[in-house]
C-alpha positions as CSV (number, residue, x, y, z in Angstrom):
1,M,67.9,101.2,104.1
2,Q,69.1,100.8,100.5
3,Q,71.3,97.7,99.9
4,F,73.6,97.1,97.0
5,E,75.2,94.2,95.1
6,Y,78.7,94.4,93.7
7,K,80.5,93.1,90.6
8,T,84.2,93.2,89.6
9,F,85.5,93.3,86.1
10,N,89.2,92.6,85.3
11,I,90.9,94.1,82.3
12,P,94.4,92.7,81.4
13,L,97.0,95.3,80.7
14,K,99.8,95.1,78.2
15,N,103.2,95.0,79.8
16,A,105.4,96.6,77.1
17,L,108.6,95.0,78.3
18,F,107.6,91.3,78.5
19,S,104.2,90.7,77.1
20,K,103.1,90.1,73.5
21,K,99.5,90.9,74.3
22,Q,97.6,93.2,72.0
23,D,96.8,96.8,73.1
24,L,93.5,97.2,74.9
25,D,90.5,97.5,72.6
26,I,89.0,100.7,74.0
27,E,85.9,100.5,71.9
28,S,85.1,97.0,73.2
29,I,85.7,98.1,76.8
30,E,83.4,101.2,76.3
31,D,80.7,98.9,74.8
32,E,80.9,96.6,77.8
33,L,80.7,99.6,80.2
34,N,77.7,101.0,78.4
35,L,76.0,97.6,78.5
36,M,76.6,97.3,82.2
37,G,75.2,100.8,82.7
38,R,72.0,99.9,80.8
39,V,71.4,97.0,83.2
40,G,71.8,99.1,86.3
41,W,75.5,98.7,87.2
42,E,77.4,101.9,88.2
43,L,81.2,102.1,88.1
44,T,82.3,103.1,91.6
45,T,86.1,102.8,91.4
46,Q,89.0,101.2,89.6
47,F,92.5,100.3,90.5
48,T,95.4,98.3,89.0
49,R,97.0,95.2,90.4
50,Q,100.8,95.0,90.1
51,K,103.4,92.2,90.1
52,N,107.1,92.8,90.1
53,G,106.5,96.6,89.7
54,F,104.4,96.3,86.6
55,S,100.6,96.8,86.3
56,Q,99.1,93.4,85.3
57,Y,95.4,94.3,85.1
58,A,92.9,96.9,86.0
59,V,90.1,96.0,88.3
60,L,86.7,97.9,87.9
61,I,84.2,97.7,90.7
62,F,80.5,98.2,90.0
63,K,77.5,98.4,92.2
64,R,73.7,98.5,91.7
65,P,70.8,98.8,94.1
66,I,69.0,95.7,95.3
67,A,65.3,96.0,95.1
68,L,63.8,95.4,98.5
69,H,60.4,93.8,98.7
70,S,57.8,94.9,101.2
71,S,57.4,92.5,104.1
72,K,53.6,92.5,103.4
73,N,54.4,90.6,100.1
74,K,56.3,87.8,101.8
75,S,54.7,84.5,102.6
């Protein structure tokens, strides 16, 4: 049976009313997503975390297969 490992990636979001954070750098995020894809991670889902009715950050969840070794190769 195929097994997977998982990784989360948090992206802070700008809260226009209260935050002075800069806008998201979409090119940097895209570069990071492409890098993760090249090393075998697949984006499975995303959601936002909220506080006081405002989105604080996006959570991206990735998975990739774990290579299983044959029991014949184990000591």
